[in-house]
C-alpha positions in Angstrom: -17.8 -24.1 -12.3 -17.2 -22.3 -9.0 -15.5 -25.4 -7.5 -13.2 -25.6 -10.5 -12.4 -21.9 -10.3 -11.7 -22.3 -6.6 -9.2 -25.1 -7.2 -7.4 -23.1 -9.8 -7.2 -20.1 -7.5 -5.7 -22.2 -4.7 -3.0 -23.7 -7.0 0.5 -22.4 -6.5 3.5 -23.0 -8.7 6.3 -25.1 -7.4 9.3 -23.1 -6.1 12.0 -22.7 -8.7 14.9 -20.3 -9.5 13.7 -17.9 -12.2 15.7 -17.5 -15.4 17.7 -14.3 -15.6 17.6 -12.1 -18.7 20.7 -11.9 -20.9 23.1 -9.3 -19.7 21.3 -8.6 -16.4 23.5 -7.9 -13.4 23.6 -10.8 -10.9 22.2 -10.6 -7.4 21.2 -7.0 -7.2 20.9 -5.3 -3.8 17.3 -4.4 -3.0 15.9 -1.2 -1.5 12.2 -0.9 -0.8 10.7 2.4 0.2 7.1 2.4 1.5 5.1 5.6 2.3 2.2 5.6 4.7 -1.2 7.0 3.5 0.4 8.5 0.4 -2.2 8.8 -2.4 -2.0 8.1 -6.1 -2.2 11.8 -6.8 0.3 13.1 -4.2 3.5 12.8 -6.3 4.6 15.0 -9.2 5.3 12.0 -11.5 1.7 10.8 -11.1 0.1 14.3 -11.0 2.1 17.2 -12.5 -0.6 19.6 -11.2 -0.1 18.5 -7.6 0.4 21.1 -4.9 3.2 19.0 -3.6 6.9 19.0 -4.6 8.7 15.7 -4.9 11.9 16.2 -6.9 13.7 13.1 -5.7 10.8 10.8 -6.5 10.4 12.6 -9.8 14.1 11.8 -10.6 13.6 8.2 -9.5 10.7 8.0 -12.0 12.8 9.5 -14.8 15.5 6.9 -14.1 13.1 4.0 -13.8 9.6 2.8 -14.6 6.3 4.2 -13.2 3.3 1.9 -13.0 0.1 3.8 -13.9 -2.2 1.2 -12.5 -0.4 0.3 -9.3 -2.5 -0.8 -6.3 -2.3 -1.6 -2.6 -3.6 -4.9 -1.3 -6.1 -3.1 0.9 -7.5 0.3 1.6 -5.9 0.3 5.1 -2.3 -0.3 6.3 -1.7 -3.6 8.1 -3.3 -5.8 5.4 -1.1 -4.2 2.7 2.0 -4.5 4.9 1.2 -8.2 5.3 1.0 -8.6 1.6 4.2 -6.7 0.9 6.0 -9.0 3.4 4.6 -12.3 2.4 3.4 -12.2 -1.2 0.1 -13.4 0.0 -3.4 -11.9 -0.1 -4.5 -10.5 3.3 -7.6 -12.7 3.3 -5.4 -15.8 3.1 -3.7 -14.8 6.3 -6.9 -13.5 8.0 -5.3 -10.1 8.0 -8.1 -8.0 6.5 -8.2 -5.1 8.9 -5.6 -2.7 10.3 -4.3 -4.4 13.4 -6.2 -3.1 16.3 -9.3 -2.0 14.4 -12.6 -3.0 15.9 -15.1 -0.4 14.5 -18.8 -1.6 14.1 -22.0 0.0 12.8 -25.0 -2.0 11.8 -22.9 -5.2 12.1 -19.5 -6.2 13.5 -16.6 -6.5 11.2 -15.3 -10.0 10.2 -13.1 -11.9 12.5 -9.4 -11.4 11.7 -6.0 -12.1 13.1 -4.3 -9.0 14.5 -0.7 -10.2 14.0 1.3 -11.6 11.2 2.2 -15.1 12.3 5.8 -16.2 12.7 5.0 -19.1 10.4 4.7 -16.7 7.5 7.8 -16.5 5.3 8.7 -12.8 4.9 10.6 -11.3 2.0 13.5 -10.7 4.5 13.6 -14.4 5.5 13.5 -15.4 1.8 16.5 -13.1 1.0 18.4 -13.9 4.2 18.3 -17.6 3.1 20.1 -16.3 -0.1 22.9 -14.7 1.9 21.5 -11.2 2.0 22.0 -8.8 4.9 18.6 -7.5 5.9 17.5 -4.2 7.4 14.2 -2.6 8.5 13.4 1.0 9.5 10.1 2.7 10.3 6.5 1.5 10.6 5.9 -2.2 11.1 2.3 -2.5 12.6 2.1 -6.2 12.1 1.9 -7.5 15.6 1.4 -6.3 19.2 3.7 -8.9 20.8 7.4 -8.0 20.8 8.2 -11.5 19.6 6.5 -10.6 16.3 8.5 -7.5 15.4 10.9 -7.3 12.5 14.0 -8.7 14.2 12.0 -12.0 14.7 10.7 -11.9 11.1 14.0 -12.1 9.2 15.5 -8.6 9.7 19.0 -8.3 11.0 18.4 -4.7 12.1 15.2 -3.0 13.2 15.1 0.8 13.7 11.7 1.9 14.7 9.4 -1.0 13.8 7.0 -2.1 16.6 3.3 -2.5 17.2 2.0 1.0 16.8 0.6 2.4 13.5 1.8 5.9 13.9 4.4 8.1 15.7 2.4 8.6 18.9 5.2 9.2 21.4 5.8 12.4 23.3 7.2 14.4 20.4 5.3 12.4 17.7 7.2 13.2 14.5 10.0 14.9 16.5 12.3 13.5 19.2 11.6 12.4 21.9 9.9 9.6 20.0 9.0 7.2 22.8 9.7 4.3 20.3 10.9 1.1 21.9 13.0 0.3 18.8 14.4 3.8 18.0 16.5 5.7 20.6 15.6 9.3 21.0 17.8 11.8 19.1 18.5 15.4 20.0 15.4 17.2 21.0 13.5 18.2 17.9 15.1 15.7 15.5 12.7 15.0 12.7 11.6 11.4 12.3 11.8 11.0 8.5 15.3 12.4 8.4 16.3 10.1 11.3 15.0 7.0 9.6 16.8 8.0 6.4 20.1 8.4 8.2 19.8 4.9 9.7 19.0 3.5 6.3 21.8 5.5 4.7 24.3 4.2 7.3 23.3 0.6 6.5 23.8 1.3 2.8 27.2 2.9 3.2 28.4 0.0 5.2 28.0 -2.2 2.1 30.0 0.2 -0.1 33.7 -0.1 -1.0 35.8 -0.1 2.1 32.7 -0.6 4.4 32.6 -3.4 7.0 30.0 -5.2 4.9 31.5 -4.5 1.4 30.7 -7.2 -1.1 27.7 -8.6 0.7 24.3 -8.2 -1.0 21.6 -6.4 1.1 17.9 -6.0 1.4 16.8 -2.7 3.1 13.2 -1.8 3.7 12.4 1.7 4.8 8.7 2.1 5.8 8.1 5.8 6.5 5.6 6.8 9.2 4.9 9.8 6.8 2.4 10.9 5.8 0.1 9.3 8.4 -1.6 11.4 11.1 -0.8 13.3 13.3 -0.5 16.1 10.6 2.6 17.9 11.5 5.9 19.1 9.9 8.7 21.6 10.4 8.0 25.3 10.6 10.2 25.8 7.6 7.9 23.6 5.5 4.7 25.3 6.9 6.1 28.7 5.9 7.2 27.4 2.5 3.8 26.0 1.5 1.8 28.7 3.1 3.7 31.1 0.8 3.1 28.8 -2.2 -0.6 28.6 -1.4 -0.8 32.4 -1.3 1.2 32.7 -4.6 -1.2 30.3 -6.3 -4.2 32.2 -5.1 -5.5 29.2 -3.2 -6.2 31.2 -0.1 -9.1 32.8 -1.8 -10.8 29.5 -2.7 -14.1 29.1 -0.9 -14.7 25.9 1.0 -17.4 24.9 -1.4 -14.6 24.5 -4.0 -12.1 23.0 -1.6 -14.5 20.3 -0.3 -17.4 18.5 -1.8 -20.2 16.3 -0.4 -20.1 12.8 -1.8 -23.1 10.4 -1.6 -21.2 7.3 -1.0 -22.0 6.0 2.5 -24.2 3.1 3.6 -26.8 2.6 4.8 -28.3 6.1 4.5 -26.2 7.3 1.6 -25.7 10.5 3.6 -23.3 13.1 2.1 -19.8 13.0 3.4 -17.2 15.7 3.2 -14.4 15.0 0.7 -11.4 17.1 -0.1 -11.2 18.0 -3.8 -8.4 20.5 -3.8 -4.8 20.0 -2.7 -3.6 23.0 -0.8 -2.8 21.9 2.7 0.6 23.4 3.8 1.2 20.9 6.6 0.5 17.9 4.4 2.6 19.3 1.6 5.4 19.7 4.0 5.1 16.1 5.2 5.2 14.9 1.6 8.3 17.1 0.9 10.2 15.9 4.0 9.5 12.3 3.1 10.8 13.0 -0.4 13.9 14.6 1.1 14.4 11.5 3.1 14.1 9.4 -0.1 16.8 11.6 -1.6 19.1 11.1 1.3 19.0 7.3 0.9 19.3 7.4 -2.8 22.3 9.7 -2.4 23.9 7.2 0.0 23.6 4.6 -2.7 25.4 6.8 -5.1 28.1 7.7 -2.6 28.7 4.0 -1.8 29.0 3.2 -5.5 25.9 0.9 -5.3 23.3 2.8 -7.3 23.9 0.8 -10.5 23.7 -2.6 -8.6 20.6 -1.9 -6.6 16.9 -2.5 -7.4 14.8 0.3 -5.9 11.1 0.1 -5.4 8.8 2.9 -4.1 5.1 2.5 -3.2 2.6 3.2 -0.4 0.1 1.2 1.7 -3.3 2.7 0.9 -4.9 5.7 -0.7 -4.6 9.3 0.4 -6.6 10.6 3.4 -9.4 12.6 1.8 -12.6 11.8 3.6 -11.8 12.3 7.3 -9.1 13.1 9.9 -8.4 16.5 8.6 -9.0 15.7 4.9 -5.4 16.7 4.1 -5.3 15.6 0.4 -7.4 15.1 -2.7 -7.3 12.0 -4.9 -9.3 13.4 -7.8 -10.2 12.3 -10.4 -10.2 9.1 -8.4 -13.1 8.6 -6.0 -12.8 8.2 -2.2 -9.6 7.7 -0.3 -8.1 5.7 2.6 -10.5 3.2 4.0 -12.6 3.0 0.8 -12.7 0.3 -2.0 -13.0 3.0 -4.6 -9.9 3.7 -6.7 -8.9 6.6 -4.4 -8.5 4.1 -1.5 -6.4 1.5 -3.2 -4.6 3.1 -6.2 -1.0 3.8 -5.3 2.3 5.2 -6.6 4.6 2.5 -7.8 8.1 3.4 -9.1 10.8 0.9 -9.8 14.4 1.6 -10.8 16.5 -1.4 -11.9 19.7 -0.2 -13.7 20.7 -2.3 -16.7 17.3 -3.9 -16.9 14.5 -1.3 -16.9 14.6 1.4 -19.5 14.7 4.9 -17.9 11.6 7.1 -18.0 9.2 4.4 -19.0 5.6 3.7 -17.8 3.7 0.4 -17.6 -0.1 0.2 -17.6 -0.3 -3.4 -16.4 -2.1 -3.6 -13.0 0.2 -4.6 -10.1 -0.4 -4.9 -6.4 1.3 -5.3 -3.0 1.5 -9.1 -3.0 3.5 -8.9 -6.3 6.5 -7.4 -4.5 7.9 -10.7 -3.0 7.8 -12.8 -6.2 9.2 -9.8 -8.2 12.2 -9.3 -5.9 12.9 -13.1 -5.7 12.9 -13.4 -9.4 15.1 -10.4 -9.7 17.7 -11.9 -7.4 17.4 -15.4 -8.9 15.8 -17.0 -5.9 13.0 -19.5 -5.7 9.6 -18.8 -4.1 9.3 -20.0 -0.5 8.5 -23.7 -0.2 5.2 -24.9 1.1 3.6 -21.5 0.9 0.8 -20.4 -1.5 2.0 -17.2 -3.1 -0.9 -15.1 -4.5 1.2 -12.4 -6.1 2.9 -12.7 -9.5 6.3 -11.3 -10.5 6.2 -8.2 -12.6 9.8 -8.6 -13.8 8.5 -9.2 -17.3 7.2 -5.6 -17.2 10.5 -4.3 -15.9 12.1 -6.0 -18.9 9.7 -4.3 -21.3 6.6 -6.5 -21.5 3.4 -4.5 -21.8 1.1 -7.2 -20.4 1.3 -9.3 -17.2 0.0 -12.8 -17.1 -1.8 -13.1 -13.7 -4.2 -16.1 -14.3 -7.1 -14.4 -12.6 -8.6 -11.1 -11.5 -7.4 -8.8 -8.8 -9.5 -8.8 -5.7 -9.8 -6.6 -2.6 -11.6 -8.0 0.4 -12.4 -5.5 3.2 -15.2 -6.9 5.4 -14.9 -4.0 7.9 -16.2 -0.5 8.6 -13.4 1.9 7.7 -12.5 4.7 10.2 -12.7 7.0 7.2 -16.3 6.1 6.3 -15.7 3.3 3.9 -18.3 0.5 3.7 -17.5 -3.3 4.2 -17.2 -5.0 0.9 -15.1 -6.5 -1.9 -13.9 -5.3 -5.3 -12.9 -7.4 -8.3 -10.9 -6.0 -11.2 -10.8 -7.8 -14.6 -9.3 -5.7 -17.3 -11.0 -2.3 -17.1 -14.1 -3.7 -15.4 -14.5 -3.2 -11.7 -17.2 -4.9 -9.6 -18.0 -3.6 -6.1 -20.0 -5.8 -3.8 -21.3 -4.4 -0.5 -21.3 -6.8 2.4 -24.1 -5.2 4.4 -26.8 -6.1 1.9 -25.1 -7.6 -1.2 -25.7 -4.6 -3.5 -23.3 -4.5 -6.4 -21.9 -1.7 -8.6 -20.1 -2.0 -11.9 -17.7 0.5 -13.4 -15.7 0.8 -16.6 -12.4 2.4 -15.4 -11.3 3.0 -19.0 -14.0 5.6 -19.6 -14.9 6.3 -16.0 -11.8 6.2 -13.7 -13.7 8.3 -11.1 -16.3 5.5 -10.7 -19.2 7.9 -11.2 -21.4 5.9 -13.5 -22.7 2.6 -12.2 -23.4 0.3 -15.1 -24.7 -2.7 -13.0 -28.2 -2.2 -14.3 -27.1 -1.9 -17.9 -24.8 -5.0 -17.9 -26.6 -7.7 -15.8 -24.9 -10.6 -17.6 -21.4 -9.2 -17.0 -22.4 -8.5 -13.3 -23.4 -12.2 -12.9 -20.2 -13.3 -14.6 -17.9 -11.2 -12.4 -19.8 -11.9 -9.3 -19.4 -15.7 -9.9 -15.6 -15.1 -10.2 -15.7 -13.1 -6.9 -17.6 -15.7 -5.1 -15.3 -18.4 -6.3 -12.5 -16.4 -4.9 -14.3 -16.1 -1.6 -14.6 -19.9 -1.5 -11.0 -20.4 -2.4 -9.7 -18.0 0.3 -12.1 -19.1 3.0 -13.1 -15.5 3.2 -14.8 -14.2 6.3 -17.7 -11.8 6.5 -19.7 -9.4 8.7 -21.1 -10.7 12.0 -24.3 -9.8 13.9 -24.2 -7.3 16.7 -24.2 -9.0 20.1 -25.3 -6.1 22.3 -29.0 -6.7 23.1 -29.5 -3.0 23.7 -28.4 -2.1 20.2 -31.1 -1.2 17.7 -29.3 -3.6 15.3 -29.4 -6.6 17.6 -30.9 -9.6 15.8 -30.1 -8.3 12.3 -28.3 -10.9 10.1 -25.7 -9.6 7.6 -25.7 -10.6 4.0 -23.8 -13.7 3.0 -22.7 -14.9 -0.5 -25.5 -16.7 -2.2 -28.2 -15.0 -0.2 -30.5 -12.5 -1.9 -28.8 -12.4 -5.3 -30.4 -12.3 -8.7 
């Protein structure tokens, strides 16, 4: 049974040009906006009670479709960015950890490739082959070598994309940036606004009277926001300090602002988790990112291109709630960045496609990062890349009004590493509302019903052993199909963990 399931998982449809719906505009432009570390509860459309203000993204949601069960491909950034670019699961490309991560505890993390290979076919390369002008701005974090940066992966322009995962130059989020692909602006220039201006200029060039008028374009703006370092403008700090005071949040004791969650392995020691959004600096970072989104959307309107452009907004992993300043809360979702719980992988997903997607709609079908490439290619009428196994599926049917999405199998997350934010190595499988978590240190499993328990508080593994065995067999078939890698022993002979062997699939299971 497992061998058969593995062969089905490896199967990939032959490339073909998708059929276009009646009355749909031909060859739309495509604008993809990706936030960094933005959680599923950070935006007003997803959480009306949020401390944050996001009027531009709220407008985008009113004009398009919001996916209520949108996911990232991984709980950390580089794997998700790999999936967004290629349509492939990070495990297939051996890209399961953020590039540069090497943290170990009782065991070493699985071996992984710390760059996206040039052999991969990116979404930009696929669209460039269809005559699209291509543009990238912001965070890349998909390869240390300069030969692996965006301009060598299908992008005609690259403004700010290089090897680093954050704005770590002299001024960090303010010029001077010290970024090898982004010239410094005037001292104090703010990075989100600068990236928006570069993107807006590219968009305007394709409007009527512009030098590239009439040429279709693909633009991808990957914000460094809201990744650490936590910093924003003084104006924003003042604005949200005042809001915090007006809401009475300054009087909230730490016991109500943070909680101790027993969710760590191996000791299940309590870990501090933020449960209340009231951080003025983080709120300012969210607001300036939203302002930057508004600037780019405004450029589309000024150029007369808003009605002919497919716009997608998402993020790369869950909000940072369990470490590094604990700037946000993902409640009622459990955990955050670096964790396989819903708080670490659930994301905002908003799509506006004028003339196709009904404004102000929502869709409950689960979608994930690797679905972006097949979706965009179907939207523009282009075939999938030849000779490549594409793991994502197009959610164009949802954009056209379908309530369900045929995927042909479960969604799986594979993170055989120790997260910087405290997360444990493991994997998760989602089938319908059932979510199975398998820990890679010792093979323990947990089962949650997300329909009745979205916060993953009640482990049903002991009550549903048959379902656990069934889902676990699916997960292990997926491991086999992907050639998944797992934890490795510690090599240091002086380590107290030297000689310990990590769990492997098939070992020590019921």
